[in-house]
NUKEMI-353183 format. One line per field, with one value per atom (N, C-alpha, C): residue number from 1; x negated, y, z negated. Coordinates in steps of 0.05 Angstrom, whole numbers. Each point is the difference from the previous one (the first is absolute). Example, Ala and Ser with C-alpha at 12.3 -4.5 7.8 and 13.67 -1.06 7.14 Angstrom:
<recs>
num	[1, 1, 1, 2, 2, 2]
east	[-264, 18, -18, 7, -16, 15]
north	[-114, 24, 24, 21, 24, 22]
up	[-156, 0, 0, 14, -1, -14]
</recs>
This chain:
<recs>
num	[1, 1, 1, 2, 2, 2, 3, 3, 3, 4, 4, 4, 5, 5, 5, 6, 6, 6, 7, 7, 7, 8, 8, 8, 9, 9, 9, 10, 10, 10, 11, 11, 11, 12, 12, 12, 13, 13, 13, 14, 14, 14, 15, 15, 15, 16, 16, 16, 17, 17, 17, 18, 18, 18, 19, 19, 19, 20, 20, 20, 21, 21, 21, 22, 22, 22, 23, 23, 23, 24, 24, 24, 25, 25, 25, 26, 26, 26, 27, 27, 27, 28, 28, 28, 29, 29, 29, 30, 30, 30, 31, 31, 31, 32, 32, 32, 33, 33, 33, 34, 34, 34, 35, 35, 35, 36, 36, 36, 37, 37, 37, 38, 38, 38, 39, 39, 39, 40, 40, 40, 41, 41, 41, 42, 42, 42, 43, 43, 43, 44, 44, 44, 45, 45, 45, 46, 46, 46, 47, 47, 47, 48, 48, 48, 49, 49, 49, 50, 50, 50, 51, 51, 51, 52, 52, 52, 53, 53, 53, 54, 54, 54, 55, 55, 55, 56, 56, 56, 57, 57, 57, 58, 58, 58, 59, 59, 59, 60, 60, 60, 61, 61, 61, 62, 62, 62, 63, 63, 63, 64, 64, 64, 65, 65, 65, 66, 66, 66, 67, 67, 67, 68, 68, 68, 69, 69, 69, 70, 70, 70, 71, 71, 71, 72, 72, 72, 73, 73, 73, 74, 74, 74, 75, 75, 75, 76, 76, 76, 77, 77, 77, 78, 78, 78, 79, 79, 79, 80, 80, 80, 81, 81, 81, 82, 82, 82, 83, 83, 83, 84, 84, 84, 85, 85, 85, 86, 86, 86, 87, 87, 87, 88, 88, 88, 89, 89, 89, 90, 90, 90, 91, 91, 91, 92, 92, 92, 93, 93, 93, 94, 94, 94, 95, 95, 95, 96, 96, 96, 97, 97, 97, 98, 98, 98, 99, 99, 99, 100, 100, 100, 101, 101, 101, 102, 102, 102, 103, 103, 103, 104, 104, 104, 105, 105, 105, 106, 106, 106, 107, 107, 107, 108, 108, 108, 109, 109, 109, 110, 110, 110, 111, 111, 111, 112, 112, 112, 113, 113, 113, 114, 114, 114, 115, 115, 115, 116, 116, 116, 117, 117, 117, 118, 118, 118, 119, 119, 119, 120, 120, 120, 121, 121, 121, 122, 122, 122, 123, 123, 123, 124, 124, 124, 125, 125, 125, 126, 126, 126, 127, 127, 127, 128, 128, 128, 129, 129, 129, 130, 130, 130, 131, 131, 131, 132, 132, 132, 133, 133, 133, 134, 134, 134, 135, 135, 135, 136, 136, 136, 137, 137, 137, 138, 138, 138, 139, 139, 139, 140, 140, 140, 141, 141, 141, 142, 142, 142, 143, 143, 143, 144, 144, 144, 145, 145, 145, 146, 146, 146, 147, 147, 147, 148, 148, 148, 149, 149, 149, 150, 150, 150, 151, 151, 151, 152, 152, 152, 153, 153, 153, 154, 154, 154, 155, 155, 155, 156, 156, 156, 157, 157, 157, 158, 158, 158, 159, 159, 159, 160, 160, 160, 161, 161, 161, 162, 162, 162, 163, 163, 163, 164, 164, 164, 165, 165, 165, 166, 166, 166, 167, 167, 167, 168, 168, 168, 169, 169, 169, 170, 170, 170, 171, 171, 171, 172, 172, 172, 173, 173, 173, 174, 174, 174, 175, 175, 175, 176, 176, 176, 177, 177, 177, 178, 178, 178, 179, 179, 179, 180, 180, 180, 181, 181, 181, 182, 182, 182, 183, 183, 183, 184, 184, 184, 185, 185, 185, 186, 186, 186, 187, 187, 187, 188, 188, 188, 189, 189, 189, 190, 190, 190, 191, 191, 191, 192, 192, 192, 193, 193, 193, 194, 194, 194, 195, 195, 195, 196, 196, 196, 197, 197, 197, 198, 198, 198, 199, 199, 199, 200, 200, 200, 201, 201, 201, 202, 202, 202, 203, 203, 203, 204, 204, 204, 205, 205, 205, 206, 206, 206, 207, 207, 207, 208, 208, 208, 209, 209, 209, 210, 210, 210, 211, 211, 211, 212, 212, 212, 213, 213, 213, 214, 214, 214, 215, 215, 215, 216, 216, 216, 217, 217, 217, 218, 218, 218, 219, 219, 219, 220, 220, 220, 221, 221, 221, 222, 222, 222, 223, 223, 223, 224, 224, 224, 225, 225, 225, 226, 226, 226, 227, 227, 227, 228, 228, 228, 229, 229, 229, 230, 230, 230, 231, 231, 231, 232, 232, 232, 233, 233, 233, 234, 234, 234, 235, 235, 235, 236, 236, 236, 237, 237, 237, 238, 238, 238, 239, 239, 239, 240, 240, 240, 241, 241, 241, 242, 242, 242, 243, 243, 243, 244, 244, 244, 245, 245, 245, 246, 246, 246, 247, 247, 247, 248, 248, 248, 249, 249, 249, 250, 250, 250, 251, 251, 251, 252, 252, 252, 253, 253, 253, 254, 254, 254, 255, 255, 255, 256, 256, 256, 257, 257, 257, 258, 258, 258, 259, 259, 259, 260, 260, 260, 261, 261, 261, 262, 262, 262, 263, 263, 263, 264, 264, 264, 265, 265, 265, 266, 266, 266, 267, 267, 267, 268, 268, 268, 269, 269, 269, 270, 270, 270, 271, 271, 271, 272, 272, 272, 273, 273, 273, 274, 274, 274, 275, 275, 275, 276, 276, 276, 277, 277, 277, 278, 278, 278, 279, 279, 279, 280, 280, 280, 281, 281, 281, 282, 282, 282, 283, 283, 283, 284, 284, 284, 285, 285, 285, 286, 286, 286, 287, 287, 287, 288, 288, 288, 289, 289, 289, 290, 290, 290, 291, 291, 291, 292, 292, 292, 293, 293, 293, 294, 294, 294, 295, 295, 295, 296, 296, 296, 297, 297, 297, 298, 298, 298, 299, 299, 299, 300, 300, 300, 301, 301, 301, 302, 302, 302, 303, 303, 303, 304, 304, 304, 305, 305, 305, 306, 306, 306, 307, 307, 307, 308, 308, 308, 309, 309, 309, 310, 310, 310, 311, 311, 311, 312, 312, 312, 313, 313, 313, 314, 314, 314, 315, 315, 315, 316, 316, 316, 317, 317, 317, 318, 318, 318, 319, 319, 319, 320, 320, 320, 321, 321, 321, 322, 322, 322, 323, 323, 323, 324, 324, 324, 325, 325, 325, 326, 326, 326, 327, 327, 327, 328, 328, 328, 329, 329, 329, 330, 330, 330, 331, 331, 331, 332, 332, 332, 333, 333, 333, 334, 334, 334, 335, 335, 335, 336, 336, 336, 337, 337, 337, 338, 338, 338, 339, 339, 339, 340, 340, 340, 341, 341, 341, 342, 342, 342, 343, 343, 343, 344, 344, 344, 345, 345, 345, 346, 346, 346, 347, 347, 347, 348, 348, 348, 349, 349, 349, 350, 350, 350, 351, 351, 351, 352, 352, 352, 353, 353, 353, 354, 354, 354, 355, 355, 355, 356, 356, 356, 357, 357, 357, 358, 358, 358, 359, 359, 359, 360, 360, 360, 361, 361, 361, 362, 362, 362, 363, 363, 363, 364, 364, 364, 365, 365, 365, 366, 366, 366, 367, 367, 367, 368, 368, 368, 369, 369, 369, 370, 370, 370, 371, 371, 371, 372, 372, 372, 373, 373, 373, 374, 374, 374, 375, 375, 375]
east	[1434, -9, -17, 12, -13, -27, 0, -25, -21, 7, -20, -12, 18, -10, -20, 5, -18, -27, 1, -24, -17, 14, -14, -14, 15, -12, -24, 3, -23, -24, 5, -22, -13, 16, -11, -17, 11, -15, -26, 1, -25, -20, 9, -17, -13, 17, -12, -16, 8, -17, -27, -2, -26, -17, 13, -15, -11, 18, -9, -21, 4, -19, -28, 0, -25, -14, 16, -11, -12, 14, -10, -25, -2, -24, -23, 5, -21, -10, 18, -9, -17, 8, -15, -29, -3, -27, -16, 14, -14, -10, 17, -9, -23, 2, -21, -26, 1, -24, -12, 17, -11, -11, 13, -9, -27, -6, -25, -21, 8, -19, -22, -25, -23, 4, -8, 2, -20, 9, -19, -17, -25, -18, -11, 7, -11, -30, -14, -29, -5, -16, -7, -30, -8, -28, 0, -21, -2, -23, 2, -21, -3, -24, -5, 0, 12, -1, -28, -14, -28, -6, -21, -9, -18, 3, -17, -5, -19, -7, 7, 19, 9, -6, -9, -3, 26, 12, 26, -4, 19, -1, 27, -1, 24, -2, 22, 0, 17, -10, 14, -7, 14, -6, -10, -22, -12, -6, -10, -7, -27, -17, -26, 2, -18, -1, -29, -7, -28, -7, -24, -9, -1, -9, 2, 12, 21, 12, 14, -3, 12, 7, 21, 8, -10, -23, -12, 16, 3, 14, -17, 8, -14, 15, -16, 12, 7, -14, 3, 5, 12, 4, -24, -1, -22, -1, -19, -4, -23, 5, -20, -23, -24, -23, -19, 3, -18, 12, -4, 9, -25, -8, -26, 1, 20, 2, 13, -3, 13, 23, 21, 23, -8, 8, -6, -28, -17, -28, -4, -21, -6, -8, 7, -8, -12, -19, -13, 15, -5, 12, -12, 17, -9, -5, 3, -5, 22, -10, 19, 14, 27, 16, 11, 11, 12, -8, -6, -7, 21, 7, 18, -16, 11, -13, -4, -26, -6, -15, 0, -16, 9, 26, 10, -5, 2, -4, -30, -18, -29, -7, 13, -5, 10, 23, 11, -19, -12, -18, -25, -10, -23, 7, 24, 8, 1, 12, 3, -27, -19, -27, -13, 4, -12, 12, 27, 13, -10, -4, -10, -28, -17, -27, -1, 18, 1, 10, 20, 10, -21, -16, -21, -22, -6, -19, 11, 25, 13, -1, 5, 0, -28, -21, -27, -8, 9, -6, 13, 25, 14, -11, -11, -13, -24, -16, -23, 8, 22, 9, 11, 12, 12, -23, -22, -23, -12, 3, -11, 22, 22, 23, 10, -1, 10, 29, 10, 28, 11, 26, 14, 0, 6, 2, 24, 22, 23, -6, -17, -8, -16, -18, -16, 19, 19, 18, 17, 8, 16, -16, -26, -17, -5, -4, -4, 25, 24, 25, 2, -7, 2, -19, -24, -19, 10, 12, 11, 23, 17, 22, -10, -21, -12, -11, -14, -11, 23, 21, 23, 13, 2, 10, -17, -26, -18, 5, 3, 5, 27, 20, 26, -1, -14, -2, -16, -21, -15, 18, 18, 19, 19, 9, 19, -14, -26, -15, -3, -6, -2, 27, 22, 26, 4, -14, 2, -19, -13, -17, 11, 15, 13, -20, -5, -20, 13, -13, 9, -5, 20, -5, -14, -2, -13, -9, -16, -9, 23, 4, 21, 0, 24, 4, 20, -6, 19, 21, 23, 22, -1, 24, 3, 6, -16, 4, 27, 11, 26, -2, -25, -4, -19, 0, -18, -15, -22, -16, 18, -4, 15, 29, 8, 28, 1, 22, 4, 16, -10, 14, 6, 23, 9, -6, 1, -6, 19, -12, 15, 2, -11, 1, -17, 10, -17, -22, -24, -23, -9, -6, -9, 3, 4, 1, -27, -9, -25, 7, -10, 6, -26, -3, -23, 8, -14, 8, -14, -20, -14, -7, 12, 20, 28, 20, 28, 15, 21, 18, 22, 10, 22, 21, 23, 21, 23, 9, 22, 14, 22, 16, 5, 5, 7, 23, 17, 21, -11, 15, -10, -8, 12, -7, -29, -13, -28, -19, 10, -17, -24, 5, -21, -20, 7, -17, -21, 3, -17, -20, -25, -20, -19, -12, -20, -24, -9, -22, 10, 27, 10, -5, -7, -7, 26, -1, 23, -10, 17, -5, 23, -6, 21, -4, 22, 0, 16, -7, 14, 6, 21, 9, -21, -16, -19, -23, -5, -22, 11, 16, 12, -22, 5, -19, -24, -2, -22, 9, -16, 7, -20, 10, -16, 3, -21, 0, -2, 10, -1, 4, 3, 5, 18, 15, 19, -17, 6, -14, 18, 26, 18, 28, 12, 27, 17, 22, 18, 11, -2, 10, 30, 14, 29, 14, 22, 17, 22, 4, 22, 27, 17, 26, 19, -3, 18, -5, -25, -7, -12, -6, -13, -26, -15, -26, -21, -25, -22, -20, -14, -19, -28, -13, -28, -16, -25, -18, -26, -7, -24, -19, -26, -20, -11, 0, -8, -24, -21, -24, 7, -10, 7, -25, -22, -25, 0, 15, 1, 21, 16, 21, 23, 3, 21, 28, 1, 26, 5, 25, 7, 23, -1, 22, 27, 20, 27, 5, -21, 4, 16, 16, 15, -16, -1, -16, 16, -6, 13, -21, 8, -18, 4, -22, 0, -19, 12, -15, -3, -25, -5, 10, 15, 12, -9, -19, -8, -22, -7, -21, 12, -17, 11, 11, 22, 14, 9, 1, 9, 30, 8, 29, 5, 26, 9, 12, -8, 10, 10, 20, 10, 6, 3, 6, 28, 3, 26, 21, -8, 19, 12, -12, 11, 23, 6, 20, 26, 22, 27, 8, 1, 7, 30, 13, 29, 7, 24, 9, 2, 6, 3, -25, -22, -26, -16, -26, -18, -5, -2, -4, -19, -10, -18, 10, -10, 5, -26, 1, -23, 0, -23, -2, -8, 14, -7, 4, -12, 2, 23, 18, 22, -10, -7, -11, 20, 26, 20, 5, -11, 5, -27, -18, -26, -17, 2, -17, 7, 25, 7, -2, -10, -2, 28, 7, 25, -5, 20, -3, 23, -7, 20, -2, 23, 0, -6, -17, -6, -2, 13, -1, -26, -11, -25, 2, -19, -2, -26, 2, -23, -9, -25, -12, -10, -25, -12, -5, 2, -6, -26, -16, -24, -2, 3, -2, 21, -10, 18, 7, -12, 4, 17, 13, 17, -9, -1, -7, 25, -4, 21, -4, 20, -2, 11, 21, 13, 14, -1, 15, -17, -26, -18, -26, -14, -26, -21, -25, -21, 0, -3, 0, 26, 22, 26, -1, 15, 2, 28, 1, 26, 2, 24, 4, -5, -16, -8, 13, 15, 15, 22, 19, 23, 20, 2, 17, 30, 8, 28, 9, -18, 7, 2, -7, -2, 25, 3, 22, -12, 14, -10, -3, -24, -6, 0, -3, -1, -28, -2, -26, -13, -27, -14, -25, -11, -26, -17, -25, -19, -17, 0, -15, -30, -16, -29, -13, 17, -10, -6, -25, -7, 8, 3, 7, 27, 18, 28, 4, -21, 3, -2, 17, -2, -27, -9, -25, 2, -22, 0, -23, -1, -21, 10, -14, 9, -3, -16, -3, -1, 23, -1, -3, -13, -4, 9, 26, 9, -15, -5, -15, 14, 26, 15, 2, -13, 1, -24]
north	[863, -23, 8, 20, 10, 13, 14, 13, -20, -23, -20, -12, -4, -12, 19, 26, 19, 0, -1, 0, -25, -23, -25, 0, 11, 2, 19, 22, 19, -13, -15, -14, -20, -15, -21, 14, 22, 14, 10, 11, 10, -22, -23, -23, -10, -6, -11, 20, 25, 21, 2, -3, 0, -24, -24, -24, 4, 8, 2, 23, 21, 21, -8, -16, -10, -18, -17, -18, 15, 21, 16, 14, 11, 14, -20, -24, -20, -8, -5, -8, 22, 25, 22, 1, -2, 0, -25, -23, -25, 2, 10, 4, 20, 21, 19, -12, -18, -13, -18, -16, -18, 15, 23, 16, 12, 6, 13, -20, -25, -20, -6, -2, -5, -26, 0, -24, -21, -25, -21, -8, -3, -8, -27, -21, -27, 0, -18, -3, -21, 6, -18, -1, -18, 1, 8, 11, 11, -13, -1, -9, 18, 3, 18, -17, 11, -13, 4, -22, 2, -14, 7, -12, -24, -21, -24, -10, -19, -13, -29, -8, -28, -12, -25, -15, -15, 4, -14, -30, -12, -29, -13, -25, -17, -21, -5, -19, -25, -23, -25, -21, -22, -23, -23, -12, -21, -25, -20, -26, -9, -9, -10, -28, -5, -26, -7, -25, -9, 3, 9, 2, -28, -20, -28, -15, -14, -15, -24, -23, -25, -19, -15, -22, -25, -11, -23, -25, -15, -26, -21, -24, -22, -8, -6, -8, -30, -15, -29, -8, -24, -10, -15, -3, -15, 4, -14, 1, 20, 18, 20, -14, 4, -13, 21, 26, 20, 28, 15, 28, 16, 18, 13, 30, 9, 28, 3, 23, 6, 20, -4, 18, 29, 17, 29, 8, -19, 6, 10, 16, 8, -24, 0, -22, 13, -14, 9, -10, 13, -10, -27, -19, -27, -18, 10, -16, -22, -25, -22, 3, -2, 3, -26, -16, -26, -21, -24, -23, -22, -13, -23, -25, -22, -26, -6, -5, -4, -26, -19, -25, -15, -4, -15, 16, 26, 17, -1, -1, -1, -27, -21, -27, -1, 12, 1, 17, 21, 17, -17, -16, -17, -19, -11, -18, 15, 24, 15, 10, 6, 7, -23, -25, -23, -5, 3, -3, 21, 24, 21, -6, -10, -6, -22, -20, -22, 10, 18, 11, 17, 14, 16, -18, -22, -19, -12, -7, -11, 20, 26, 21, 2, -1, 3, -24, -25, -24, 1, 9, 1, 23, 20, 22, -11, -17, -12, -19, -16, -18, 15, 22, 16, 11, 8, 11, -22, -25, -23, -11, 14, -9, -27, -6, -26, 2, 23, 4, 24, 0, 23, 25, 22, 25, 0, -13, -1, -15, -21, -15, 19, 15, 19, 21, 10, 20, -11, -26, -12, -3, -7, -2, 28, 20, 27, 10, -7, 8, -14, -25, -15, 12, 8, 12, 27, 16, 26, -4, -19, -6, -9, -15, -10, 24, 18, 23, 18, 2, 16, -12, -27, -13, 6, 1, 6, 28, 20, 27, 3, -15, 1, -11, -22, -11, 18, 13, 20, 23, 8, 21, -9, -25, -10, -1, -6, 0, 28, 19, 28, 10, -9, 9, -8, -20, -9, 14, 20, 17, 29, 9, 27, 21, 19, 21, 28, 19, 27, 13, 11, 12, 27, 12, 26, 4, 21, 6, 13, -8, 11, -11, 0, -11, -22, -22, -23, 4, -9, 1, -24, -8, -24, -24, -21, -24, -13, -13, -13, -30, -11, -29, -9, -26, -12, -24, -7, -23, -25, -16, -26, 4, 23, 5, -5, -13, -3, 25, 12, 23, -6, 9, -4, 24, -1, 23, 24, 23, 24, 7, -17, 6, 24, 20, 23, -10, 10, -8, 23, 24, 23, 24, 23, 26, 14, 11, 16, 28, 20, 28, 15, 16, 18, 27, 9, 23, 26, 0, 25, 0, 19, 20, -13, 16, -8, 17, -11, 16, 11, 24, 12, 6, -13, 4, 17, 20, 17, 11, 13, 11, 30, 14, 28, 5, 20, 6, 9, -3, 6, 29, 19, 28, 5, -19, 2, -12, -9, -15, 17, 26, 17, 9, -5, 8, -21, -24, -22, -7, -5, -7, -20, -16, -19, 15, -9, 14, 19, 5, 19, -9, 18, -7, -2, -17, -3, -7, 4, -8, -17, -19, -18, -5, -1, -7, -25, -15, -24, 0, -14, 0, -13, -19, -14, 18, 22, 19, 28, 7, 27, 22, 21, 22, -3, -23, -6, 0, 11, 2, -16, -15, -14, 13, 0, 13, -20, 8, -17, 17, -14, 14, -17, 14, -13, -15, -25, -16, -11, 1, -10, 13, 6, 12, -17, -10, -16, 17, -9, 17, 0, -18, -2, 12, 15, 11, -20, -6, -19, 14, -13, 12, 1, -19, -2, 22, 8, 20, 25, 1, 23, 7, -21, 4, -17, 5, -15, -9, -22, -12, 11, 3, 10, -19, -5, -17, 16, 1, 13, -20, 6, -17, 14, -14, 11, -16, 13, -14, -11, -24, -13, -17, 14, -14, -14, 11, -13, -21, -3, -20, 6, 26, 7, 0, 7, -1, -28, -8, -27, 1, -20, -1, -3, 15, -1, 23, 15, 23, 22, 15, 22, 26, 16, 25, 24, 23, 25, 15, 6, 10, 30, 14, 29, 3, 6, 1, 29, 8, 27, 2, 21, 3, 26, 15, 25, 13, 24, 15, 16, 7, 16, 26, 8, 25, 14, 27, 15, -3, -3, -3, 15, 7, 13, -22, -1, -21, 12, -14, 7, -26, 0, -24, -11, -26, -12, 9, 5, 8, 28, 15, 27, -1, -23, -1, -13, 12, -12, -13, -27, -15, -4, 12, -1, -10, -12, -9, 23, 24, 22, 16, -8, 13, 2, 1, 2, 29, 6, 28, 2, 25, 6, 26, 5, 26, 17, 21, 18, 21, 3, 19, 28, 21, 27, 19, 24, 21, 19, 5, 18, 29, 15, 27, 19, -5, 17, -6, -22, -8, -5, 20, -1, -24, -9, -22, -27, -4, -26, -21, -24, -22, -13, -3, -13, -20, -17, -21, 3, -7, 1, -26, -13, -25, 5, -18, 2, -28, -3, -26, -3, -24, -5, -25, -4, -25, -14, -25, -14, -21, -9, -21, -23, -8, -24, 4, -22, 1, -16, 11, -14, 3, -22, 0, 19, 21, 19, 24, 1, 23, -5, 21, -1, 22, -6, 20, 17, 26, 19, 9, -6, 7, 28, 7, 26, 9, 27, 12, 13, -6, 11, 10, 17, 9, -4, -2, -4, 24, -7, 21, 3, -10, 1, -17, 8, -16, -11, -26, -13, -13, -4, -14, -30, -12, -28, -18, 11, -17, 17, -14, 14, 11, -13, 10, 0, -19, -2, 23, 15, 23, 26, -1, 25, 6, 26, 10, 22, 6, 20, 27, 13, 26, 0, -23, -1, 5, 12, 5, -25, -1, -24, 9, -18, 3, -24, 6, -21, -9, -26, -11, 0, 7, -1, -25, -20, -25, -19, -4, -17, -29, -9, -28, -7, 19, -6, 4, 10, 5, -27, -4, -25, -2, -24, -5, 5, 7, 6, -15, -26, -17, -13, 3, -13, -31, -10, -29, -9, 2, -7, -29, -7, -27, -3, -4, -2, -22, 5, -19, -27, -1, -25, -17, 7, -16, -19]
up	[-989, 15, 24, 13, 24, -6, -23, -9, -6, -12, -7, 26, 20, 25, 13, -1, 12, -14, -27, -16, 6, 3, 5, 27, 20, 27, 0, -14, -1, -14, -21, -14, 18, 15, 18, 22, 11, 21, -10, -25, -12, -4, -10, -5, 26, 19, 25, 15, -2, 13, -12, -27, -13, 9, 2, 8, 28, 19, 28, 3, -16, 1, -10, -22, -10, 20, 13, 20, 24, 8, 23, -7, -24, -8, -2, -12, -2, 27, 19, 27, 13, -5, 12, -10, -26, -11, 8, 2, 8, 29, 17, 28, 2, -16, 0, -10, -19, -10, 21, 14, 20, 24, 6, 23, -6, -24, -7, -11, -3, -11, 20, -9, 18, 16, 25, 17, -8, -7, -8, 24, -3, 21, -5, 16, -4, 6, -14, 4, 21, 19, 22, 4, 18, 9, 30, 9, 27, 15, 26, 18, 23, 10, 23, 25, 21, 26, 11, 4, 8, 26, 12, 25, -6, 15, -3, 28, 2, 26, -2, 16, 1, 27, 0, 25, 5, 24, 6, -3, -14, -5, 5, 6, 2, -21, -14, -22, 7, -8, 6, -21, 1, -17, 18, -9, 16, -16, 14, -12, 10, -18, 7, 12, 19, 14, 5, -3, 4, 30, 5, 28, 12, -16, 8, -24, 4, -21, 11, -13, 11, -23, 4, -17, 14, -10, 14, -5, 22, -1, 14, -1, 13, 25, 22, 25, 0, -17, -1, -29, -4, -27, -10, -26, -12, -30, -13, -29, -6, -19, -7, -15, 11, -13, -11, 6, -10, 1, -22, -1, -6, 19, -1, -6, -15, -7, -27, -12, -25, 5, -15, 4, -4, 19, -3, 6, 10, 5, 29, 5, 27, 17, 25, 18, 26, 12, 24, 25, 22, 25, 7, 6, 7, -24, -25, -23, -2, -6, -4, -26, 1, -24, -11, 18, -8, 20, -10, 18, -4, 23, 0, 6, -7, 3, 30, 8, 29, 6, -19, 4, 25, 3, 23, 26, -1, 24, 8, -19, 7, 11, -9, 11, 29, 5, 27, 18, -12, 16, 8, -18, 7, 23, 0, 21, 27, -1, 25, 10, -18, 9, 14, -11, 13, 27, 3, 25, 20, -9, 18, 9, -18, 8, 21, -4, 20, 27, -1, 25, 14, -15, 13, 12, -13, 11, 26, 0, 24, 23, -8, 21, 11, -17, 10, 17, -7, 16, 27, 1, 25, 18, -13, 15, 15, -13, 13, 22, -5, 21, 24, -5, 22, 17, -12, 15, 18, -9, 16, 18, 2, 17, -8, -26, -10, -9, -6, -8, 15, 1, 14, -18, 14, -15, -20, 8, -18, -25, 1, -24, -18, 11, -16, -13, 15, -11, -22, 3, -22, -25, 2, -24, -12, 17, -10, -15, 11, -14, -27, -1, -25, -21, 8, -18, -10, 18, -8, -20, 5, -19, -27, 0, -26, -15, 14, -14, -11, 16, -10, -24, -1, -24, -24, 4, -23, -10, 19, -9, -14, 10, -13, -28, -4, -27, -18, 10, -16, -9, 18, -6, -22, 1, -20, -28, 0, -25, -11, 19, -9, -11, 10, -10, -29, -9, -27, -19, 10, -17, 4, -20, 2, -9, 19, -5, 1, -13, 0, 27, 13, 27, -1, -23, -3, -29, -4, -27, -16, -24, -17, -28, -12, -27, 1, -12, 0, -22, 5, -19, -19, -8, -18, 17, -3, 16, -5, 21, -3, 1, 1, 2, -22, -4, -21, 12, -13, 9, -1, 21, 1, 11, 5, 9, 30, 9, 29, 10, 20, 11, 30, 8, 27, 17, 26, 17, -6, -2, -6, -30, -17, -29, -7, -14, -8, -19, 5, -16, -18, 12, -15, 18, -12, 14, -2, 22, 1, 10, -15, 8, 1, 21, 3, -12, -21, -16, 7, 17, 6, 30, 15, -9, 1, -8, 2, 20, 11, 17, -18, 7, -13, 21, -2, 20, -11, 15, -8, 24, -4, 22, -4, 22, 0, 19, -4, 19, 26, 22, 26, 4, -15, 3, -8, -15, -8, 20, 23, 18, 10, 6, 10, -22, -25, -23, -7, 11, -8, 22, -7, 20, -12, 17, -9, -12, -23, -14, -21, -1, -20, -28, -18, -28, -16, -20, -18, -28, -20, -27, -9, -18, -9, -30, -14, -29, -5, -21, -7, -29, -8, -28, -18, 11, -17, -10, 14, -8, 0, -21, -1, -1, 15, 0, 18, 14, 17, 29, 18, 28, 18, 19, 19, 28, 15, 26, 23, 23, 23, 25, 23, 25, 18, 17, 18, 22, 4, 20, 22, -4, 21, -3, 23, 1, 18, -10, 16, 23, 25, 22, 3, -14, 3, -24, 5, -21, -6, -25, -7, 5, 15, 6, -24, -18, -23, -20, -3, -21, 11, 27, 12, -14, -6, -13, 14, -5, 12, -21, 7, -19, 3, -22, 0, -17, 8, -15, -6, -25, -8, -13, 0, -12, -25, -23, -25, -11, -6, -12, -27, -6, -25, -10, -2, -6, -27, -19, -27, -2, 21, -1, -19, -6, -20, 12, 25, 14, 10, 0, 9, 21, 18, 20, -14, 11, -12, -18, -8, -18, 14, -16, 9, -2, 20, 0, 8, -12, 8, 17, 25, 20, 3, 2, 7, 23, 24, 25, 10, 5, 10, 29, 6, 27, 13, -11, 11, -16, 8, -14, -24, -20, -23, 10, -13, 7, -26, 0, -23, -5, -25, -7, -25, -5, -25, -17, -26, -18, -26, -12, -26, -15, -26, -15, 7, 0, 5, -20, -25, -21, 5, 18, 6, 19, 12, 21, -10, 7, -5, 27, -1, 24, 1, 20, 3, 28, 3, 27, 20, -9, 18, 4, -12, 4, -26, 3, -23, -7, -26, -8, -23, -4, -23, -12, -24, -13, 1, 16, 3, -22, -13, -22, 11, -9, 8, -23, 2, -21, 7, -20, 4, -7, 20, -4, -13, 4, -12, -29, -10, -28, -14, 1, -14, 8, 25, 10, -12, -10, -11, 22, -7, 20, 4, 25, 7, 21, 5, 21, 20, 25, 21, 16, 5, 14, 30, 11, 29, 12, 23, 14, 16, 0, 14, 16, 18, 15, -8, -9, -10, 19, -4, 17, -16, 6, -12, -30, -15, -29, -5, -18, -9, -30, -14, -29, -12, -15, -13, 18, 24, 18, 24, 10, 23, 19, 26, 20, 6, 1, 7, 29, 17, 28, 5, -14, 5, -26, -4, -23, -21, -1, -20, 13, -13, 9, -22, 9, -20, -19, -26, -21, -14, 12, -14, -25, -20, -25, -2, -8, -2, -28, -9, -25, 4, -17, 4, -21, -19, -20, -11, -13, -12, 21, 23, 22, -8, -17, -7, -17, -12, -17, 16, 25, 16, 15, 5, 17, 17, 22, 19, -14, 4, -12, -30, -13, -29, -9, -25, -12, -10, 0, -9, -15, -15, -13, 8, 6, 9, -24, -4, -22, 7, -20, 4, -11, -7, -10, 23, 7, 23, -3, -25, -4, 9, 1, 9, 30, 13, 29, 15, 21, 15, 15, 4, 13, 30, 13, 28, 14, -5, 11, 26, 22, 25, 0, -19, -1, -30, -13, -29, -5, -23, -8, -29, -5, -28, -15, -26, -16, -4, 3, -5, 25, 21, 24, 1]
</recs>
């Protein structure tokens, strides 16, 4: 019995020893294989850190406003007897747009003119009598006052008649009329809006730290959603002297030429304002940067001289500045001529080998003012 137990234990030891031995040998050769296996090199695209010349700019959002714009109303009530413009048509300064019924007012004017003429005749008669010492000076003065009051009544009635003829206060474009022929309108009723379209004002704001960068006559460019890929130019014509306490910003007004009338009041515009002279800068594609809360970094490409010149990458932290289109300004951390990985950053690790693709179609674009076809 004892002999059988010993034989069984020896058999078990031999069996398990063989299993563990086989496992150990297998692991040894597997580790040796992985240790000697060639390092996989991910394929990336590369970009060179290059010098460019950028003009310092400030960017903002603005809104267009008519240089002259008004919602015309009537000062007096009356019935509309004439409409003298077409909706959306150009109008001249002083052009009559809407007429109200004035028959009773004109009859009253005739009566007041007759009263004024009689008062002037009385004044002239009393003036002759006064020269002949037939009436006192006070009588003459009373007749002169009555004549002056009569003339004033005539001018007041003429003004009331003019109030019933609504005219354009400036040259511009008429909107859509709000009244109809035969309609009675009361004082203050909107009649039509008139807007002067050339030039237009562009109003926008900047933070107070930009106050010293802005000056009257400064050039700017503006783009609008209605005309993608097109840029309009203008210049700063007014700077608000007061800083808003609530936002710590100040208002700026620019004038933009609009000879074709393509821009309209109320449009939203993206403003790019020049704030200095052109200066040299270092730029790289935005796709080359890893933006992190603890700092922005890039992978710099270098040759490993100890390993037959294999290309490797090393992470480097940089300080970035203004962005323009596909490019970012590098303030610190890189030098002109350095090469950085511009795509495939998620596949990279520090001092890892890489291969650079020579297919230009897969390389990210580096346009400072891109205009995608779908916009």
